[in-house]
KELUM-116513 format. One record per residue (C-alpha): x negated, y negated, z negated; residue number from 1. Coordinates in pm, 1 decimal. Layout:
// KELUM-116513
> X,Y,Z,NUM
...
// end
This chain:
// KELUM-116513
> -2.0,8.4,-27.4,1
> -189.2,-329.1,109.8,2
> -249.3,-575.2,-142.9,3
> -18.6,-898.8,-19.5,4
> -133.9,-1175.3,-266.7,5
> -506.9,-1056.5,-209.0,6
> -467.0,-1063.0,165.0,7
> -244.6,-1429.5,187.7,8
> -579.5,-1550.2,6.3,9
> -859.0,-1412.2,213.1,10
> -608.3,-1545.3,497.4,11
> -561.0,-1907.8,353.4,12
> -1005.4,-1927.9,259.4,13
> -1078.9,-1790.2,620.3,14
> -789.9,-2101.7,735.4,15
> -1014.6,-2339.9,551.4,16
> -1324.1,-2240.0,633.9,17
> -1240.5,-2248.3,1008.8,18
> -1108.8,-2576.5,971.4,19
> -1386.4,-2686.8,753.8,20
> -1580.9,-2534.7,1096.0,21
> -1359.5,-2775.9,1331.2,22
> -1413.9,-3102.9,1112.9,23
> -1796.7,-3062.1,1114.5,24
> -1816.4,-2915.0,1524.3,25
> -1804.8,-3332.8,1600.7,26
> -2061.1,-3426.2,1387.5,27
> -2325.5,-3171.6,1414.9,28
> -2270.3,-3238.7,1803.7,29
> -2327.2,-3625.0,1776.5,30
> -2636.6,-3493.0,1493.2,31
> -2761.2,-3337.5,1762.5,32
> -2771.9,-3581.6,2028.1,33
> -2963.5,-3790.2,1782.2,34
> -3227.4,-3588.3,1728.1,35
> -3279.6,-3603.8,2074.3,36
> -3276.7,-3941.5,2054.8,37
> -3462.9,-3978.2,1773.4,38
> -3724.9,-3759.7,1917.0,39
> -3746.7,-3954.4,2239.6,40
> -3844.9,-4240.8,2024.3,41
> -4083.3,-4103.0,1828.3,42
> -4276.9,-3957.8,2147.2,43
> -4271.7,-4312.9,2281.9,44
> -4420.5,-4458.8,1949.7,45
> -4677.5,-4157.9,1978.0,46
> -4773.6,-4247.0,2327.4,47
> -4854.4,-4602.6,2236.4,48
> -5031.0,-4542.4,1928.7,49
> -5244.4,-4291.6,2093.2,50
> -5356.6,-4568.6,2330.7,51
> -5396.7,-4818.8,2104.2,52
> -5633.5,-4551.7,1920.3,53
> -5762.4,-4467.0,2228.1,54
> -5878.7,-4855.2,2280.6,55
> -6011.7,-4844.5,1894.5,56
> -5751.3,-4956.9,1706.6,57
> -5658.2,-4798.2,1392.4,58
> -5377.1,-5007.9,1226.8,59
> -5388.6,-4828.7,892.4,60
> -5727.4,-4851.4,900.0,61
> -5752.9,-5172.8,944.4,62
> -5469.5,-5289.9,692.2,63
> -5634.2,-5069.2,462.7,64
> -5962.5,-5258.8,519.5,65
> -5802.2,-5572.2,474.2,66
> -5649.6,-5483.5,150.8,67
> -6031.2,-5378.0,41.7,68
> -6146.6,-5688.8,138.8,69
> -5858.8,-5865.7,-69.1,70
> -5934.8,-5628.7,-369.7,71
> -6320.3,-5734.3,-378.1,72
> -6233.1,-6065.6,-559.3,73
> -6089.1,-6004.6,-898.1,74
> -5853.3,-6171.8,-1113.8,75
> -5845.3,-6194.8,-1504.8,76
> -5703.6,-5862.1,-1638.9,77
> -5707.1,-5694.0,-1326.9,78
> -5874.8,-5342.5,-1336.3,79
> -6225.9,-5268.8,-1223.3,80
> -6294.2,-5256.7,-821.8,81
> -6342.4,-4888.9,-798.1,82
> -5972.2,-4920.1,-973.9,83
> -5845.0,-5113.4,-697.7,84
> -6005.9,-4961.4,-394.2,85
> -5888.6,-4651.5,-520.3,86
> -5501.7,-4795.7,-533.7,87
> -5562.3,-4922.5,-164.8,88
> -5698.4,-4562.5,-93.6,89
> -5308.2,-4412.7,-241.3,90
> -5180.4,-4688.5,-94.6,91
> -5285.3,-4559.0,302.2,92
> -5240.2,-4231.3,186.9,93
> -4866.5,-4309.1,134.0,94
> -4808.3,-4480.6,375.3,95
> -4873.5,-4216.6,604.2,96
> -4740.3,-3985.0,466.4,97
> -4438.6,-4184.1,480.5,98
> -4478.5,-4217.9,869.4,99
> -4479.0,-3850.5,876.4,100
> -4141.0,-3761.9,717.7,101
> -3913.0,-3880.0,980.2,102
> -4059.7,-3611.7,1199.8,103
> -4108.1,-3331.2,980.4,104
> -3715.2,-3372.8,899.0,105
> -3648.0,-3322.0,1275.3,106
> -3872.1,-3005.1,1218.0,107
> -3657.9,-2845.1,932.2,108
> -3309.4,-3005.0,1038.3,109
> -3323.5,-2924.8,1472.4,110
> -3272.0,-2602.2,1381.9,111
> -3055.1,-2612.9,1186.1,112
> -2786.6,-2817.1,1361.2,113
> -2932.9,-2613.7,1674.1,114
> -2757.8,-2257.2,1472.5,115
> -2448.6,-2464.8,1358.7,116
> -2372.4,-2590.0,1694.0,117
> -2382.6,-2290.5,1811.8,118
> -2192.0,-2094.7,1588.2,119
> -1867.2,-2334.3,1546.9,120
> -1827.2,-2321.6,1945.9,121
> -1891.1,-1930.4,1955.9,122
> -1613.0,-1957.7,1677.0,123
> -1382.8,-2165.6,1928.4,124
> -1497.6,-1973.0,2212.4,125
> -1368.1,-1646.7,2014.0,126
> -1053.7,-1820.7,1950.4,127
> -956.6,-1919.2,2273.2,128
> -1091.7,-1532.6,2402.7,129
> -788.1,-1470.8,2152.2,130
> -555.4,-1633.5,2297.9,131
> -651.2,-1535.6,2678.1,132
> -756.4,-1887.4,2799.3,133
> -1102.9,-1830.2,2928.8,134
> -1171.2,-2142.7,3091.5,135
> -1231.5,-2277.5,2691.1,136
> -1418.7,-1992.0,2611.0,137
> -1637.8,-2042.6,2898.5,138
> -1685.8,-2410.7,2824.0,139
> -1753.5,-2324.6,2443.5,140
> -2018.7,-2075.3,2519.0,141
> -2242.9,-2327.2,2725.6,142
> -2199.3,-2593.0,2445.9,143
> -2317.8,-2333.8,2244.3,144
> -2602.8,-2239.1,2423.1,145
> -2699.3,-2601.5,2511.9,146
> -2661.7,-2686.8,2133.9,147
> -2931.6,-2395.5,2010.1,148
> -3205.5,-2494.4,2308.7,149
> -3144.4,-2898.4,2232.5,150
> -3187.0,-2784.8,1849.0,151
> -3498.3,-2609.0,1877.2,152
> -3650.8,-2810.3,2182.0,153
> -3658.0,-3111.1,1925.3,154
> -3781.2,-2890.7,1608.6,155
> -4107.1,-2760.3,1842.5,156
> -4143.4,-3167.1,2006.8,157
> -4176.0,-3298.1,1643.4,158
> -4359.8,-2972.0,1500.2,159
> -4629.6,-3064.7,1815.3,160
> -4579.6,-3482.3,1730.5,161
> -4628.3,-3378.3,1359.4,162
> -4959.2,-3162.6,1439.3,163
> -5112.3,-3485.0,1656.1,164
> -5005.3,-3692.2,1380.5,165
> -5142.0,-3539.6,1069.7,166
> -5439.8,-3491.5,1252.3,167
> -5476.7,-3883.1,1322.2,168
> -5395.7,-3935.7,901.4,169
> -5684.0,-3718.9,799.3,170
> -5930.4,-3851.0,1015.9,171
> -5801.1,-4263.5,904.2,172
> -5817.4,-4131.4,539.5,173
> -6137.6,-3994.6,581.7,174
> -6306.2,-4352.5,735.3,175
> -6112.0,-4581.6,471.9,176
> -6209.7,-4337.5,166.9,177
> -6539.4,-4407.0,307.3,178
> -6526.4,-4751.7,375.2,179
> -6403.5,-4812.5,-18.8,180
> -6742.6,-4585.7,-121.3,181
> -6949.4,-4821.1,90.7,182
> -6785.2,-5132.7,-36.1,183
> -6810.6,-5033.8,-425.7,184
> -7209.2,-4911.1,-336.2,185
> -7301.1,-5252.6,-199.6,186
> -7101.0,-5403.6,-475.7,187
> -7267.1,-5172.5,-731.0,188
// end
């Protein structure tokens, strides 16, 4: 004998989850589109920075050196020069890491949005199949697989950009730390 209250409860929960899934459909697709646009901007920024770096301009290093020059003149009550220089190095490190955070975000979120963008339309597609609506099923399946490809492409692109930027950041931080040590040695 079937358990009618339990079956009704399960059906209600399934209906609720299906409704939530359908509500997330548009935001997920918009999120994937926004990630794609963001990655285009990030790629353009990376190319511009690569051109600047090739010309010898490294913004983080130049900014840190200016701050180090300013740190040379001590105001009353300020810590010793080595502490002020360490603060400049730490701030440069934090600024470099903040620049990486946006791209690292895409590395993690791209596949998740791609997966959600796959599964939600597949549910719609199966509902279309159950109703005998094959064109709706085909349309939903196309959206599903496109969302996966775009989400993964954003993630892979973000991962490559992150590797390049991390390499540049390590080089910049090494040069900033060396400049701080050289300034400290010259003052000492």
